[in-house]
C-alpha positions as CSV (number, residue, x, y, z in Angstrom):
1,M,-23.5,5.3,12.3
2,R,-20.7,6.8,13.8
3,V,-17.1,5.7,13.4
4,L,-14.1,6.3,14.9
5,M,-11.0,5.5,12.0
6,T,-7.1,5.2,13.5
7,G,-3.7,4.9,11.7
8,G,-1.0,6.9,10.6
9,G,2.5,8.2,9.7
10,T,2.3,6.3,6.7
11,A,0.3,6.3,3.3
12,G,0.0,2.4,4.0
13,H,-1.3,2.6,6.7
14,V,-3.6,5.8,6.5
15,N,-5.3,4.8,2.7
16,P,-6.6,1.7,4.2
17,A,-8.2,3.4,6.9
18,L,-9.1,6.4,3.9
19,A,-11.2,3.6,2.1
20,I,-12.8,1.7,5.0
21,A,-14.4,5.6,5.7
22,N,-15.2,5.8,2.2
23,T,-17.7,2.5,1.8
24,I,-19.0,3.3,5.3
25,K,-20.1,6.8,3.5
26,E,-20.7,5.0,-0.4
27,N,-23.1,2.6,2.2
28,D,-24.5,4.5,5.1
29,P,-24.6,9.1,3.6
30,S,-25.7,9.7,6.8
31,S,-22.6,8.0,9.4
32,E,-20.5,10.6,11.3
33,I,-16.4,9.6,10.2
34,A,-13.1,10.9,12.6
35,F,-9.7,10.0,12.4
36,V,-7.4,10.1,15.0
37,G,-3.3,10.8,14.1
38,T,-0.7,12.1,15.6
39,D,0.5,15.4,14.4
40,R,3.1,14.8,12.4
41,G,2.0,12.2,10.3
42,I,0.9,12.1,6.6
43,E,-2.6,11.8,8.0
44,N,-2.7,15.3,8.2
45,K,-3.0,15.8,4.8
46,L,-3.9,12.7,3.8
47,V,-7.4,12.9,6.0
48,T,-7.6,16.5,6.2
49,K,-7.8,16.7,2.0
50,A,-10.4,13.5,1.6
51,G,-12.5,16.2,3.6
52,Y,-12.5,14.4,7.1
53,E,-11.7,15.6,10.9
54,L,-8.9,14.9,12.2
55,F,-8.4,14.3,15.9
56,H,-4.8,14.6,17.4
57,V,-2.9,12.2,20.3
58,N,0.9,12.6,21.4
59,V,2.0,9.1,20.4
60,M,5.8,8.4,19.4
61,G,7.0,4.5,17.6
62,L,9.5,2.6,20.3
63,S,12.8,1.9,19.6
64,R,15.0,-1.0,20.4
65,K,17.9,1.4,22.3
66,L,17.2,3.1,25.2
67,T,17.4,6.7,24.6
68,L,16.1,9.6,25.4
69,K,13.9,9.5,22.8
70,N,12.7,6.0,23.5
71,I,11.8,6.9,27.1
72,K,9.7,9.7,26.0
73,A,8.0,7.3,23.8
74,A,7.5,4.9,27.0
75,Y,6.5,7.7,28.6
76,L,3.7,8.5,25.7
77,A,2.4,5.2,25.2
78,L,1.7,5.5,29.0
79,T,-0.3,8.6,28.8
80,S,-2.3,8.4,26.0
81,P,-4.9,5.9,26.7
82,L,-6.2,8.7,29.1
83,K,-6.5,11.3,25.8
84,A,-7.4,8.9,23.9
85,K,-10.5,8.3,26.3
86,K,-10.9,12.2,26.0
87,I,-11.7,12.3,22.7
88,I,-13.4,9.3,22.3
89,K,-16.0,10.6,25.1
90,K,-17.1,12.9,23.0
91,F,-17.4,12.2,19.8
92,N,-18.7,8.8,21.3
93,P,-18.0,6.4,18.7
94,D,-20.0,3.3,17.7
95,I,-17.0,1.3,17.0
96,V,-13.3,2.3,16.4
97,I,-10.8,0.4,13.6
98,G,-7.7,0.7,13.5
99,T,-5.0,0.5,10.9
100,G,-1.7,0.1,11.9
101,G,0.7,2.2,12.9
102,Y,1.8,3.3,16.6
103,V,-0.9,6.0,16.8
104,S,-3.8,2.6,16.4
105,W,-2.8,1.6,19.7
106,P,-3.6,4.1,22.9
107,V,-6.7,4.3,20.8
108,V,-8.0,1.2,20.3
109,K,-7.2,0.2,23.5
110,A,-8.8,3.2,25.2
111,A,-11.9,2.2,23.9
112,A,-11.6,-1.7,24.6
113,S,-11.4,-0.3,28.0
114,M,-14.7,1.5,27.3
115,G,-16.6,-1.5,25.9
116,I,-16.7,0.0,22.4
117,P,-16.5,-2.7,19.7
118,T,-13.1,-2.4,17.7
119,A,-11.5,-4.1,14.7
120,L,-7.8,-3.6,13.5
121,H,-7.1,-4.3,10.1
122,E,-3.3,-5.1,8.9
123,S,-2.5,-4.8,5.5
124,N,1.1,-6.6,5.7
125,A,1.9,-10.0,5.9
126,V,3.4,-9.8,9.1
127,P,1.6,-7.9,11.5
128,G,3.2,-5.0,12.6
129,M,3.5,-3.9,16.7
130,A,0.4,-2.4,17.6
131,V,-1.8,-4.8,16.3
132,R,0.4,-7.8,17.6
133,M,-0.2,-5.8,21.3
134,L,-4.0,-5.6,21.1
135,S,-4.9,-8.3,19.4
136,G,-6.0,-9.8,22.5
137,A,-7.7,-6.7,23.2
138,V,-9.8,-6.3,19.8
139,N,-13.4,-7.9,18.6
140,R,-12.0,-8.4,15.4
141,I,-8.8,-8.4,12.6
142,Y,-8.7,-8.0,9.4
143,L,-6.0,-8.9,7.3
144,N,-4.7,-9.2,4.3
145,F,-2.7,-12.1,3.7
146,E,-3.3,-15.3,5.1
147,V,-0.1,-16.1,6.8
148,A,-0.7,-12.5,8.5
149,G,-2.4,-14.6,11.0
150,T,-0.3,-17.2,12.1
151,G,1.0,-15.7,14.8
152,I,-2.5,-14.2,16.6
153,A,-3.4,-16.8,18.3
154,Q,-7.1,-15.9,18.6
155,K,-8.2,-17.3,15.4
156,D,-11.7,-16.8,16.1
157,K,-10.9,-13.2,15.8
158,L,-9.8,-13.3,12.5
159,L,-11.5,-12.4,9.0
160,L,-9.2,-12.7,5.5
161,C,-10.5,-10.2,3.6
162,G,-8.3,-8.7,1.8
163,C,-6.9,-4.3,1.6
164,P,-9.5,-2.4,1.3
165,L,-8.8,0.0,-2.2
166,L,-9.2,3.6,-2.4
167,T,-9.1,2.9,-6.1
168,P,-10.1,-0.2,-7.7
169,P,-8.5,-1.3,-10.5
170,E,-9.9,0.6,-13.9
171,N,-12.7,-1.6,-15.3
172,I,-11.4,-1.9,-18.8
173,T,-9.9,-4.0,-20.8
174,K,-6.1,-4.1,-21.6
175,E,-6.6,-3.8,-25.7
176,E,-9.3,-0.7,-24.4
177,A,-6.9,1.2,-22.2
178,K,-3.8,0.9,-25.0
179,K,-6.3,2.3,-26.8
180,Q,-6.7,5.0,-24.6
181,L,-3.2,6.0,-24.2
182,G,-2.3,5.6,-27.8
183,I,-0.2,2.5,-27.6
184,P,-0.5,0.2,-30.1
185,E,-2.4,-3.1,-29.1
186,N,0.1,-5.7,-30.2
187,A,3.3,-3.0,-28.4
188,I,4.2,-4.7,-24.9
189,Y,4.3,-1.6,-22.4
190,V,6.2,-1.7,-19.3
191,L,5.0,0.4,-16.6
192,S,7.9,1.7,-13.4
193,Y,7.7,4.2,-10.1
194,G,8.9,4.3,-7.9
195,G,6.9,6.3,-5.4
196,S,5.2,10.2,-4.7
197,M,8.7,11.0,-3.9
198,G,10.6,9.2,-5.8
199,A,13.4,6.3,-5.7
200,E,16.8,6.7,-6.3
201,K,18.2,2.9,-6.7
202,V,14.7,2.0,-8.5
203,N,15.1,5.1,-10.8
204,E,19.1,4.0,-11.7
205,A,17.7,0.9,-12.2
206,V,15.2,1.6,-14.6
207,L,17.0,4.2,-16.5
208,E,19.5,0.8,-17.7
209,V,16.0,-1.2,-17.7
210,M,15.4,2.0,-20.9
211,K,18.9,2.0,-22.2
212,N,19.9,-2.0,-22.7
213,V,16.0,-3.0,-23.3
214,T,12.9,-1.3,-23.1
215,G,15.0,1.6,-25.0
216,A,16.5,-0.8,-27.5
217,K,13.5,-3.0,-29.0
218,D,11.1,-2.3,-31.2
219,G,7.6,-2.8,-30.4
220,I,8.0,-1.5,-27.0
221,K,6.5,1.0,-24.5
222,H,8.2,2.1,-21.4
223,T,6.7,4.7,-19.0
224,H,8.4,5.8,-15.7
225,A,7.8,8.1,-12.9
226,T,10.6,9.7,-11.1
227,G,9.0,11.0,-8.6
228,A,9.4,14.7,-7.1
229,I,12.7,14.3,-5.2
230,E,14.3,12.7,-8.0
231,K,13.0,14.1,-11.1
232,D,15.8,16.8,-12.0
233,I,18.5,13.8,-11.4
234,C,16.5,11.4,-13.1
235,F,15.5,13.8,-16.3
236,A,19.1,14.8,-16.5
237,K,20.9,11.0,-16.6
238,A,17.6,10.3,-19.1
239,A,18.7,13.1,-21.2
240,E,22.4,12.3,-21.7
241,L,21.8,8.8,-22.2
242,G,19.5,10.5,-25.3
243,F,16.1,9.4,-24.3
244,D,14.8,12.8,-24.6
245,K,14.9,12.1,-28.6
246,V,13.5,8.5,-28.4
247,N,9.7,7.7,-29.2
248,N,9.2,4.7,-27.4
249,V,10.4,5.8,-23.7
250,E,8.9,8.3,-21.0
251,L,9.6,9.2,-18.2
252,V,7.2,12.3,-16.2
253,E,6.9,13.3,-12.4
254,Y,4.0,11.7,-11.3
255,I,1.2,9.4,-12.6
256,Y,-1.9,10.8,-12.8
257,D,-4.3,8.3,-14.7
258,M,-2.4,5.2,-12.7
259,P,-5.9,2.9,-13.2
260,V,-5.8,3.4,-17.3
261,R,-1.8,3.0,-17.5
262,L,-1.6,-0.5,-14.9
263,A,-4.6,-1.9,-16.8
264,A,-2.9,-1.5,-20.0
265,A,0.3,-2.4,-18.8
266,D,2.4,-5.9,-19.5
267,V,4.8,-5.2,-17.2
268,V,5.1,-3.8,-13.6
269,I,8.6,-2.4,-12.1
270,C,7.3,-1.2,-8.6
271,R,7.9,-1.3,-4.4
272,A,5.6,-3.6,-2.4
273,G,3.8,-1.8,-0.1
274,A,1.0,-3.4,0.6
275,M,-1.1,-1.1,-1.0
276,T,0.7,-1.5,-4.4
277,V,0.7,-5.6,-4.0
278,S,-3.4,-5.2,-3.2
279,E,-3.9,-3.3,-6.3
280,L,-1.8,-5.5,-8.8
281,A,-3.0,-8.7,-8.1
282,M,-6.3,-7.5,-8.6
283,A,-5.6,-6.5,-11.5
284,G,-3.7,-9.2,-12.5
285,K,-0.4,-8.0,-13.7
286,C,2.8,-9.1,-14.4
287,A,5.0,-8.0,-11.9
288,V,8.9,-6.9,-10.7
289,F,9.0,-6.0,-6.7
290,I,11.9,-3.8,-5.4
291,P,11.1,-3.5,-1.9
292,S,12.3,-0.7,0.2
293,P,14.9,-1.4,2.6
294,N,13.6,1.3,4.7
295,V,10.4,0.0,6.0
296,T,9.7,-1.2,9.5
297,D,10.5,-5.1,10.0
298,D,11.2,-5.0,6.0
299,Q,7.5,-5.5,5.6
300,Q,7.6,-4.8,1.7
301,F,10.2,-7.7,1.6
302,K,7.6,-9.8,3.5
303,N,5.2,-8.9,1.8
304,A,6.4,-8.8,-1.8
305,S,7.6,-12.4,-1.2
306,V,4.3,-13.6,0.0
307,L,4.2,-13.5,-3.7
308,S,7.8,-14.7,-4.6
309,V,7.2,-18.1,-3.9
310,E,4.3,-19.0,-5.1
311,H,5.8,-18.3,-8.3
312,A,3.5,-14.7,-8.7
313,A,5.9,-12.2,-8.7
314,Y,9.8,-11.4,-9.2
315,V,11.5,-9.9,-6.0
316,L,14.9,-8.0,-6.3
317,R,16.5,-6.3,-3.4
318,E,18.8,-3.7,-3.5
319,N,22.1,-3.8,-4.1
320,E,24.7,-3.8,-6.7
321,S,23.5,-6.6,-8.9
322,M,19.9,-5.7,-9.3
323,P,20.0,-2.9,-12.8
324,Q,21.4,-5.6,-14.2
325,R,19.2,-9.1,-13.2
326,L,16.3,-5.9,-13.9
327,C,17.6,-5.8,-17.3
328,E,17.6,-9.7,-17.5
329,I,13.8,-10.2,-15.8
330,V,12.2,-7.6,-17.8
331,S,14.5,-8.6,-21.1
332,E,12.6,-12.5,-20.6
333,L,9.0,-11.2,-19.6
334,I,9.1,-9.2,-22.8
335,E,9.7,-12.3,-24.5
336,N,7.9,-14.6,-23.1
337,A,4.1,-14.2,-23.3
338,D,3.5,-17.5,-21.3
339,K,5.8,-16.7,-19.1
340,R,3.9,-13.1,-18.4
341,A,0.3,-14.6,-18.4
342,E,1.1,-17.7,-16.0
343,M,2.7,-15.0,-13.9
344,E,-0.4,-13.1,-13.8
345,N,-2.9,-15.7,-13.2
346,K,-0.8,-16.5,-10.2
347,I,-1.0,-13.0,-8.5
348,K,-4.3,-13.0,-8.9
349,R,-5.0,-15.7,-7.0
350,F,-3.6,-13.4,-4.1
351,A,-6.5,-10.8,-5.2
352,K,-9.9,-10.3,-2.9
353,A,-12.2,-8.6,-5.1
354,D,-14.4,-7.3,-2.2
355,A,-12.7,-6.5,0.4
356,N,-14.2,-3.1,1.5
357,K,-17.4,-4.9,1.0
358,V,-16.8,-7.4,3.6
359,I,-15.5,-5.4,5.7
360,Y,-18.2,-2.7,6.2
361,N,-20.6,-6.0,6.3
362,D,-18.6,-6.9,9.2
363,I,-18.1,-3.5,10.9
364,L,-22.1,-3.9,11.1
365,K,-22.7,-6.7,12.7
366,L,-19.9,-5.8,15.5
367,I,-21.9,-2.7,16.1
368,V,-24.9,-5.1,16.6
369,K,-23.3,-7.8,18.8
């Protein structure tokens, strides 16, 4: 099987593509898989690190304003499918799969025009522009959230399967994970993070939680990942607050054993990217989401809102009252085991445990049609 994957710009587009590629390789070791991205996106780091060949197409995202940059983007949107066709002819794929980002558009469009089976995966609750533009041309659209299909006319093309994950949740119990981490079994474990680079507002709010809630209560263990960019600022502020002398709260730059930490967690505070939301649903975690306000179309807030309306998670906007409200929520969740259990059960309803397998089996069907 020869598969051409495309998707880029952010890890939220690249990681589902890598998860699909890895699943194909696991089931068919003889398969040949390559990726198409831009020469600027994070795919250049993630795809090459994973060992896959990466081709490039020169394409840019369109904005709503008429600028010289937007004129160039429009020109590339018209010409990039020709470049994509050359790559497709060279690689000769059996199927082309896009996972979002503007680079998906010329590659999947070109493949569809050449009669090659095509599929898209939409991780977010609201489809991005590339998926909306390509929905009429492709053979299949895989959905993480059922609500994402409401704006797509071709219902027969939709397949609700969840988000393919690179690292499935650790198959250990909460008790086993706590023991492995040296956390007392009866302690409440709070895990928080704002992404690998860090998020200033998340760090500030979490320090308030440590000051007023987790660092001030017995029977609590709290780990927070500051991210690389915000590390020095956050560590300095924590030292001012005396957290370097408190045993039950700890700051780290990055969490390298996330599957185990997530398994052990009683409360999780984090962003709301599609893959993060899917991981927490799979793990059945009591979650407080702080969506990034810097994401196109406010996608993170929309992702988290799908859960919050069902009372499966809390969602907080970044604003002046956010730190205080976060303290109140975390305090409530620490004190109320029934509330935590209720949220854990509700978020599990959004989990799709076999997304990787469902997508792989459907790919086989698309190829033989």
